C-alpha positions as CSV (number, residue, x, y, z in Angstrom):
1,M,126.8,-315.5,100.8
2,K,125.9,-311.7,101.1
3,T,127.0,-311.2,97.5
4,L,124.9,-314.1,96.3
5,K,121.8,-312.7,98.1
6,I,122.3,-309.3,96.5
7,F,122.7,-311.0,93.0
8,I,119.5,-313.0,93.5
9,S,117.6,-309.8,94.6
10,I,118.8,-307.9,91.5
11,L,117.9,-310.9,89.3
12,F,114.4,-311.1,90.8
13,V,113.7,-307.4,90.2
14,A,115.0,-307.7,86.6
15,V,112.8,-310.7,85.9
16,V,109.7,-308.9,87.3
17,F,110.5,-305.8,85.3
18,F,110.9,-307.5,82.0
19,S,107.9,-309.7,82.6
20,C,105.9,-306.5,83.2
21,K,107.3,-305.0,80.1
22,K,106.3,-308.0,78.0
23,D,102.7,-308.0,79.3
24,Y,102.4,-304.2,79.4
25,T,101.6,-303.9,83.1
26,I,103.1,-302.1,86.1
27,G,102.1,-303.8,89.3
28,G,99.3,-306.2,90.0
29,D,98.9,-309.6,88.5
30,L,100.4,-310.3,85.1
31,F,98.1,-311.4,82.4
32,K,98.0,-312.4,78.8
33,A,97.5,-309.3,76.7
34,Q,94.8,-310.9,74.5
35,V,91.5,-311.8,76.1
36,N,88.8,-313.6,74.3
37,M,85.9,-311.3,75.3
38,T,84.6,-307.9,74.6
39,T,85.8,-304.9,76.6
40,Y,82.6,-304.7,78.6
41,D,82.6,-308.4,79.4
42,Y,86.3,-308.1,80.5
43,L,85.4,-305.3,82.9
44,K,82.6,-307.4,84.4
45,T,85.2,-310.1,85.2
46,N,87.3,-307.8,87.4
47,H,85.9,-306.5,90.7
48,A,88.1,-303.4,90.4
49,F,85.6,-302.2,87.8
50,D,82.3,-303.1,89.6
51,T,81.3,-299.4,90.0
52,L,82.3,-298.6,86.4
53,V,80.2,-301.4,85.1
54,M,77.2,-300.2,87.2
55,M,77.8,-296.7,85.7
56,I,77.9,-298.1,82.2
57,N,74.7,-300.0,82.7
58,K,72.9,-297.0,84.2
59,M,74.0,-294.9,81.2
60,N,73.1,-297.7,78.7
61,M,76.6,-297.3,77.2
62,K,77.6,-301.0,76.8
63,D,77.6,-300.8,73.0
64,E,79.6,-297.5,73.0
65,V,82.3,-299.0,75.3
66,N,82.6,-302.1,73.0
67,S,82.7,-300.0,69.8
68,A,85.5,-297.7,71.1
69,G,88.8,-298.6,69.7
70,T,90.5,-297.6,72.9
71,F,89.1,-297.2,76.4
72,F,90.9,-295.8,79.4
73,A,89.0,-297.5,82.2
74,V,88.6,-296.0,85.7
75,T,88.6,-298.1,88.8
76,N,86.1,-298.1,91.7
77,Y,88.5,-295.8,93.6
78,S,88.4,-293.2,90.8
79,I,84.6,-293.1,90.8
80,T,84.6,-293.0,94.7
81,N,87.0,-290.1,94.5
82,F,84.6,-288.3,92.2
83,V,81.6,-288.9,94.5
84,L,83.4,-287.7,97.5
85,A,84.6,-284.5,95.7
86,K,81.1,-283.9,94.4
87,K,79.7,-284.4,97.9
88,A,82.2,-281.9,99.4
89,Q,81.3,-279.3,96.7
90,L,77.6,-279.7,97.3
91,S,78.0,-279.6,101.1
92,I,79.6,-276.2,100.8
93,Q,77.1,-274.9,98.2
94,K,74.2,-276.0,100.4
95,N,75.9,-275.2,103.7
96,N,75.1,-278.7,104.9
97,E,78.0,-280.6,106.3
98,N,75.6,-283.6,106.9
99,L,74.6,-283.8,103.2
100,V,73.9,-287.3,102.1
101,F,75.4,-287.9,98.6
102,T,76.3,-291.3,97.2
103,F,77.0,-293.0,93.9
104,D,73.2,-293.4,93.3
105,S,72.8,-289.6,93.8
106,L,74.7,-289.0,90.5
107,N,73.0,-287.6,87.5
108,F,74.1,-290.4,85.1
109,A,72.5,-288.9,82.0
110,S,74.7,-285.8,82.4
111,L,77.8,-287.8,82.8
112,K,77.7,-289.7,79.5
113,D,80.1,-287.3,77.8
114,S,82.4,-287.5,80.9
115,L,82.7,-291.2,80.2
116,R,83.2,-290.7,76.5
117,A,86.2,-288.5,77.3
118,Y,88.0,-291.8,78.2
119,M,87.1,-293.4,74.9
120,F,88.8,-293.1,71.5
121,K,88.0,-294.2,68.0
122,G,91.3,-295.7,67.0
123,K,93.4,-298.4,68.7
124,I,96.1,-296.8,70.8
125,T,98.9,-299.0,72.0
126,R,102.5,-298.6,73.1
127,D,103.6,-299.4,69.6
128,N,102.1,-296.2,68.2
129,L,103.1,-293.8,71.0
130,S,106.2,-291.8,71.9
131,Q,107.4,-289.4,74.5
132,K,106.1,-286.5,72.4
133,G,102.8,-288.4,72.2
134,I,99.6,-287.9,70.2
135,Y,96.9,-285.2,70.8
136,T,93.8,-287.0,69.7
137,Q,90.1,-286.4,70.0
138,A,88.1,-288.4,72.5
139,L,84.5,-289.5,71.7
140,D,83.2,-286.5,73.7
141,G,84.8,-284.2,71.2
142,E,87.6,-282.9,73.5
143,Y,91.3,-283.6,72.9
144,R,93.6,-285.6,75.1
145,L,97.4,-286.0,75.1
146,I,98.4,-289.6,75.2
147,Q,102.1,-290.4,75.5
148,L,104.9,-292.6,76.8
149,R,106.9,-291.1,79.7
150,P,109.9,-292.4,81.5
151,T,109.7,-292.8,85.3
152,T,111.7,-294.3,88.1
153,D,108.7,-294.7,90.4
154,Y,108.6,-298.5,90.1
155,T,112.3,-299.3,89.6
156,N,114.2,-297.3,92.3
157,S,116.6,-296.1,89.6
158,I,118.2,-299.5,89.1
159,F,118.1,-299.5,85.3
160,T,120.3,-297.5,83.0
161,T,117.3,-296.7,80.8
162,N,114.1,-295.8,82.6
163,P,111.0,-297.7,81.6
164,Q,108.3,-295.8,79.9
165,Y,104.6,-295.9,80.9
166,I,101.4,-294.6,79.2
167,Y,99.9,-291.4,80.5
168,L,96.6,-289.9,79.7
169,T,96.6,-286.1,80.0
170,K,93.8,-283.5,80.0
171,V,95.0,-280.0,78.8
172,V,93.2,-277.2,80.6
173,P,93.2,-273.4,80.1
174,L,95.8,-271.4,82.0
175,T,93.0,-269.1,83.1
176,P,89.2,-269.9,83.2
177,G,87.7,-269.6,79.8
178,G,91.1,-269.3,78.1
179,P,92.3,-271.2,75.0
180,V,93.7,-274.7,74.9
181,P,96.0,-276.1,72.2
182,V,94.5,-277.3,68.9
183,D,97.4,-279.6,68.0
184,I,100.4,-281.5,69.4
185,N,102.8,-278.6,68.6
186,G,100.7,-276.3,70.7
187,V,100.7,-278.8,73.6
188,Q,104.5,-278.6,73.7
189,Q,104.3,-274.9,74.5
190,V,101.8,-274.9,77.3
191,D,102.5,-274.1,81.0
192,P,103.1,-277.4,82.9
193,R,100.2,-276.4,85.2
194,Q,97.9,-276.9,82.3
195,L,98.7,-280.6,82.0
196,L,96.6,-282.9,84.2
197,S,98.4,-286.2,83.7
198,T,97.3,-289.6,84.9
199,L,99.5,-292.7,84.9
200,C,98.1,-296.0,83.6
201,Q,98.5,-298.7,86.1
202,T,97.8,-301.4,83.6
203,T,98.0,-301.1,79.8
204,G,97.6,-303.0,76.6
205,I,94.7,-305.4,77.3
206,L,93.5,-306.5,73.9
207,T,89.9,-307.5,73.9
208,T,87.9,-308.7,71.0
209,T,86.5,-305.2,70.5
210,G,89.4,-302.9,71.2
211,V,92.3,-301.9,73.5
212,L,91.9,-301.4,77.2
213,H,94.1,-299.3,79.5
214,V,93.5,-298.8,83.2
215,L,94.1,-295.5,85.0
216,N,95.7,-295.6,88.5
217,N,93.5,-295.6,91.5
218,N,94.4,-292.0,92.6
219,H,92.7,-290.6,89.5
220,T,89.4,-288.7,90.0
221,F,86.8,-289.5,87.4
222,T,86.2,-286.4,85.1
223,Y,89.3,-284.7,86.6
224,F,86.7,-283.0,88.8
225,N,87.4,-279.3,89.1
226,N,90.4,-279.8,87.0
227,V,92.4,-281.4,89.8
228,N,95.3,-283.6,88.8
229,N,95.3,-287.4,89.2
């Protein structure tokens, strides 16, 4: 009986893993990859993106989101992380620990390029990625490293071949004002401290206007102050 229970447990984990692999997700509810709506409309259907949708509306960027071939969406948590970090910074600058700073306090016009940093012209899916990755230009003009990377974080090392997940990485200078790589070969040579990598918690949602990936909740919008996650 004990052996049977162990076998059933292993079988359950395997089924969950392969189901996730098929639907390009890690964690959360499984879904069909193809959705019959635009990227913006899909975001509106999921409460995890309520704050993002409000930000898009305030910036009048609905059309830009829909015209992007690939969009790495941030969740409510990511934007909250940003607001809290911004508040902490301003509290120190103004020497006011009681400073009131909320989402509505943000300068949305100045954050348009910050959102474009998560948008790309081409359609980027698992099928055109590798561990080496691609170093491609976002719609704000900066380059980002996008790659598949193996991890055991969600499998407890039970598989002989570790599953690979999509990471979005900002490459920063080693010293303030220093250079950053101009191509993928240069990225291979940088100090690991220059790589601010964020795991996608859901990937491969195919809308009628592009590809949607979702960054994990620990991420801070804009990589504020070049902090990882």
